[in-house]
C-alpha positions in Angstrom: 94.2 123.2 86.9 91.6 125.2 89.3 89.2 125.6 86.4 89.2 122.1 86.1 88.3 121.3 89.2 85.8 123.9 89.9 84.0 122.5 86.3 84.4 119.3 87.9 82.5 120.4 91.0 79.7 122.2 89.4 79.3 119.1 87.3 78.8 117.1 90.3 76.5 119.9 92.2 74.3 120.7 89.2 73.7 117.3 87.4 72.1 114.6 89.3 72.9 111.9 87.3 76.7 112.0 87.7 75.9 113.2 91.6 74.1 109.7 92.2 76.5 107.8 90.5 79.6 109.1 92.2 77.9 109.0 95.5 77.2 105.6 94.8 80.9 104.5 93.6 82.4 106.7 96.6 80.0 105.0 99.0 81.3 101.4 97.7 84.3 101.9 97.8 84.2 103.5 101.8 82.0 100.3 102.7 85.1 97.9 101.9 82.7 95.2 100.7 83.8 94.0 97.4 80.5 92.3 96.7 79.0 95.9 95.9 81.9 96.6 93.4 81.4 93.3 91.9 77.6 93.9 91.5 78.1 97.2 90.4 80.5 96.3 87.4 78.7 93.0 86.7 75.5 95.4 85.8 77.2 96.6 82.8 77.0 93.5 81.3 79.7 93.4 78.4 81.1 96.9 79.3 82.0 95.3 82.7 85.8 95.0 82.3 86.1 98.8 80.6 83.7 99.9 83.9 86.3 98.2 86.0 89.1 100.0 84.3 87.9 103.4 84.9 87.0 102.4 88.3 90.8 101.6 89.1 91.3 104.7 87.0 89.1 106.7 89.4 90.4 105.6 92.7 94.2 106.3 91.4 93.3 110.0 91.0 91.0 110.6 93.9 93.6 109.2 96.4 93.3 107.3 98.7 90.0 104.9 98.1 91.2 101.1 98.5 91.7 99.7 95.1 92.0 96.3 96.5 88.3 96.1 96.6 87.9 96.4 92.7 91.1 93.5 92.6 88.9 91.0 94.8 85.5 92.0 92.7 87.6 91.3 89.2 88.8 87.9 90.6 84.9 86.9 91.8 83.4 88.3 88.7 86.0 87.4 86.0 88.1 84.7 87.3 91.5 84.9 89.4 93.6 85.0 86.1 91.8 87.3 84.1 90.8 89.4 86.7 94.7 89.8 87.8 95.1 90.8 84.2 93.0 93.5 84.6 93.1 94.7 88.0 97.5 94.8 87.2 97.2 96.7 84.1 94.5 99.2 85.1 96.6 100.1 88.3 99.5 100.3 86.2 97.7 103.2 83.8 96.5 104.8 87.1 100.0 104.8 88.8 100.9 106.3 85.0 97.9 108.8 85.2 99.1 109.8 88.9 102.8 110.2 87.9 102.1 112.5 84.9 99.7 114.7 87.1 102.6 115.4 89.3 105.2 115.4 86.8 103.5 118.1 84.8 101.1 120.1 86.7 103.5 120.2 89.8 103.5 119.6 94.0 100.1 122.1 94.2 98.2 119.9 91.9 99.4 116.5 93.6 98.4 117.8 97.0 94.8 118.6 95.9 94.0 115.1 94.9 95.9 114.0 97.7 97.1 115.7 100.9 100.2 117.8 102.2 101.0 115.6 105.0 100.5 112.3 103.0 102.8 113.5 100.3 105.6 114.8 103.1 105.2 111.2 104.7 106.3 109.4 101.2 109.0 112.3 100.6 110.7 110.9 103.8 110.4 107.6 102.4 112.1 108.5 99.5 115.0 110.7 101.4 115.7 107.2 103.1 115.7 104.3 100.3 115.7 106.2 97.0 114.0 104.3 94.3 113.7 101.2 96.6 111.0 103.1 97.7 108.8 101.8 95.2 109.2 98.5 95.7 108.6 98.8 99.6 105.8 101.1 99.6 103.7 98.7 96.9 104.5 95.8 99.2 102.9 97.8 102.1 98.8 97.7 101.6 98.7 100.5 104.6 100.9 102.8 102.3 98.3 104.5 99.6 99.7 103.4 96.3 98.1 106.6 94.7 100.3 108.7 97.1 103.6 106.8 96.3 102.7 107.4 92.6 102.0 111.2 93.1 105.1 111.6 95.4 107.0 110.1 92.2 106.3 112.4 89.5 107.8 114.5 92.1 111.2 113.5 92.1 114.2 113.2 89.4 113.4 109.3 89.0 112.3 108.8 85.1 109.2 107.2 84.2 110.2 103.9 83.2 112.3 103.2 86.1 109.1 104.3 88.2 106.9 102.1 85.9 109.0 98.8 85.7 109.1 99.3 89.7 105.7 99.5 90.3 105.0 96.4 88.1 107.3 94.3 89.8 105.9 95.6 93.0 102.4 95.7 92.3 102.6 92.3 90.8 102.9 89.7 93.6 99.8 91.4 95.7 97.5 91.7 92.7 98.0 87.6 92.2 97.5 87.1 95.8 94.7 89.3 96.1 93.0 87.9 92.7 93.6 84.2 93.7 91.7 84.8 97.1 89.1 87.0 95.6 88.0 84.5 93.2 87.0 82.3 96.2 85.9 85.0 98.5 82.1 85.4 99.7 80.7 88.4 101.2 81.3 87.0 104.8 84.8 86.3 104.5 86.1 90.2 105.7 88.3 88.2 108.5 90.0 86.3 105.8 90.8 89.5 103.7 92.2 91.2 106.9 94.0 88.4 107.6 96.0 88.5 103.8 96.4 92.2 104.1 98.1 91.4 107.9 100.4 88.8 106.3 101.3 91.0 103.5 102.0 93.7 105.7 104.4 91.7 108.0 106.4 90.4 105.0 106.9 93.9 103.7 108.2 95.0 107.1 110.5 92.4 107.0 111.5 93.4 103.9 111.9 97.1 104.7 113.9 96.1 108.1 116.3 94.1 105.8 116.9 96.8 103.4 117.2 99.2 106.6 120.2 96.5 108.3 121.8 96.2 104.7 122.2 99.9 104.3 123.4 100.4 107.8 125.9 98.2 107.2 127.2 99.5 103.9 127.4 103.2 105.4 129.6 101.6 108.6 131.5 99.8 105.8 132.3 102.7 103.9 133.6 104.6 106.8 
């Protein structure tokens, strides 16, 4: 694993074309401007969908780059339902990659791609909510999608339980983001922010409800 990371670093340092391309991609992600991502994807013409798919895989492994900018870009470029299918399927593929990286290579590898503190935070969610953690965290946009995938791979959860919960939890956000993204322009950041806040509040309400129900069950079992 260390050898692979060193090889990637050396390629990045000594091959200017790779370095420039990755720098541009990371700058696009950190800017939060989906129009830059859209134009980047569009520039590949007939290969645009494949490039978008690869970008989603990249952001999945290189957590915690924001995935929503790709979702907005896909919807704006391909149309809302085609973009939703592309975003959802590529996000699912990325989640599976992160899960298996942790499952096969272990915690040390997962921490190299994320952070020790970030994984420990998700571990706490798993301790409190068990398998419900996947559904809860997928609805919370301020919790890294990819951290959850890496953390899930370190648990005893089966892949298919993880994959199904991820698919269900990710679908509502993907559909809404894609529908809104198909109408967005470069100056619509306020709307995006409002949308993220709305989903955060809905997820928070759902999480509080789950906590309340679990508390009542524990009290009833005493």
